[in-house]
C-alpha positions as CSV (number, residue, x, y, z in Angstrom):
1,M,-0.4,-5.9,-9.5
2,F,2.8,-5.5,-7.5
3,D,1.0,-6.8,-4.4
4,L,-0.4,-9.8,-6.2
5,I,2.9,-10.7,-7.8
6,N,5.1,-10.3,-4.7
7,T,2.7,-11.2,-1.9
8,D,0.1,-13.5,-3.5
9,H,-2.5,-11.0,-2.2
10,L,-4.2,-8.2,-4.0
11,W,-5.2,-5.3,-1.8
12,I,-8.6,-4.7,-3.3
13,S,-8.9,-1.4,-1.6
14,W,-6.0,0.0,-3.5
15,A,-7.1,-1.7,-6.8
16,I,-10.5,0.0,-6.4
17,S,-8.8,3.3,-5.6
18,S,-6.5,3.1,-8.7
19,A,-9.5,2.4,-10.9
20,A,-11.4,5.3,-9.5
21,L,-8.3,7.5,-10.1
22,G,-8.0,6.5,-13.7
23,F,-11.7,7.0,-14.3
24,T,-11.7,10.5,-12.9
25,F,-8.6,11.4,-15.0
26,G,-10.7,10.7,-18.0
27,F,-13.0,13.5,-17.0
28,A,-10.2,15.9,-16.2
29,I,-8.9,15.8,-19.8
30,R,-10.7,17.8,-22.5
31,R,-10.5,15.0,-25.1
32,N,-11.8,16.9,-28.1
33,S,-9.2,19.6,-27.7
34,L,-6.5,17.0,-27.2
35,R,-7.5,15.2,-30.3
36,Q,-7.2,18.5,-32.2
37,G,-3.7,19.0,-30.9
38,V,-4.6,21.6,-28.2
39,F,-3.4,21.3,-24.7
40,S,-3.3,24.9,-23.4
41,K,-2.0,26.2,-20.1
42,H,-5.6,26.4,-19.0
43,D,-6.0,22.7,-19.8
44,M,-2.7,21.9,-17.9
45,I,-3.9,23.8,-14.9
46,R,-7.4,22.2,-15.0
47,F,-5.9,18.7,-15.3
48,N,-3.4,19.2,-12.5
49,V,-6.0,20.8,-10.1
50,V,-8.3,17.9,-10.7
51,Q,-5.6,15.2,-10.5
52,A,-4.2,16.7,-7.3
53,A,-7.6,16.9,-5.6
54,V,-8.5,13.4,-6.7
55,N,-5.1,11.9,-5.6
56,I,-5.4,13.4,-2.2
57,A,-9.1,12.3,-1.8
58,I,-8.6,8.8,-3.1
59,F,-5.1,7.8,-1.8
60,G,-5.0,10.1,1.3
61,L,-8.5,9.3,2.5
62,I,-10.5,6.7,0.7
63,A,-7.9,3.9,0.2
64,P,-6.7,4.0,3.8
65,T,-10.3,4.0,5.1
66,L,-11.0,0.9,2.9
67,D,-7.9,-0.7,4.3
68,V,-9.2,-0.2,7.8
69,L,-12.7,-1.5,6.9
70,F,-11.6,-4.5,4.8
71,Y,-8.4,-5.6,6.6
72,Q,-8.6,-4.0,10.1
73,S,-5.3,-2.4,9.4
74,S,-3.6,0.0,11.8
75,T,-5.1,3.5,11.1
76,T,-1.8,5.3,11.7
77,I,0.1,3.1,9.3
78,V,-2.4,3.1,6.4
79,F,-3.1,6.8,6.6
80,T,0.6,7.6,6.7
81,Q,1.1,5.3,3.8
82,G,-1.9,6.8,2.0
83,W,-0.7,10.4,2.4
84,I,2.8,9.5,1.2
85,A,1.4,7.7,-1.8
86,S,-1.0,10.5,-2.6
87,I,1.7,13.1,-2.6
88,L,4.2,11.0,-4.6
89,N,1.5,10.1,-7.1
90,L,0.3,13.7,-7.3
91,L,3.9,14.9,-8.2
92,T,4.5,12.0,-10.6
93,V,1.3,12.6,-12.5
94,A,1.8,16.4,-12.5
95,I,5.3,16.0,-14.1
96,F,5.0,13.0,-16.4
97,G,1.2,13.2,-17.1
98,T,1.5,16.8,-18.2
99,I,4.5,16.1,-20.3
100,S,2.8,13.1,-21.9
101,L,-0.4,15.0,-22.6
102,K,1.5,17.9,-24.1
103,A,3.5,15.5,-26.3
104,Y,0.4,13.7,-27.4
105,A,-1.3,17.0,-28.3
106,T,1.8,18.1,-30.3
107,Y,1.7,14.7,-32.1
108,K,-2.0,15.0,-32.9
109,L,-1.5,18.6,-34.2
110,K,1.3,17.4,-36.6
111,Q,-0.8,14.4,-37.6
112,N,-3.9,16.6,-38.3
113,K,-1.8,19.0,-40.5
114,Q,-0.8,16.2,-42.8
C-alpha cells in the first residue's frame, strides 16, 4: 500500500509476495493449539523456522525475480533490496510475531478457563 499511496504505482510483484507470505504463515501456526491457549517452545521454533525460510525464499528470491520479469528492474538493485527486506522482515516477525502469538495464546487460555 505504501507504494500505491506515495508513488501512484503498486508493485504487483511485492503485493503477490506479501500475500504468499501471509498465506504460508497460516500453515506455520498450529491453530487448534493456539485456540486452546497453547503456544509451546516447539510451536515457537516451528513457526520461526517456517517464517524464516519463507521470508528468505519469497523476499530474497521470488519478489526480486518477479521485479526483473515484470518491470525489467536492475538485478543487482532488486536482489539487494530483496535480501535486506527478507532479513528485516524475518527479524521483525521473529520478535513481534512470536510475542503476539504467545500473548494471544495466554489470552485464549484465560478466556477458556472462565
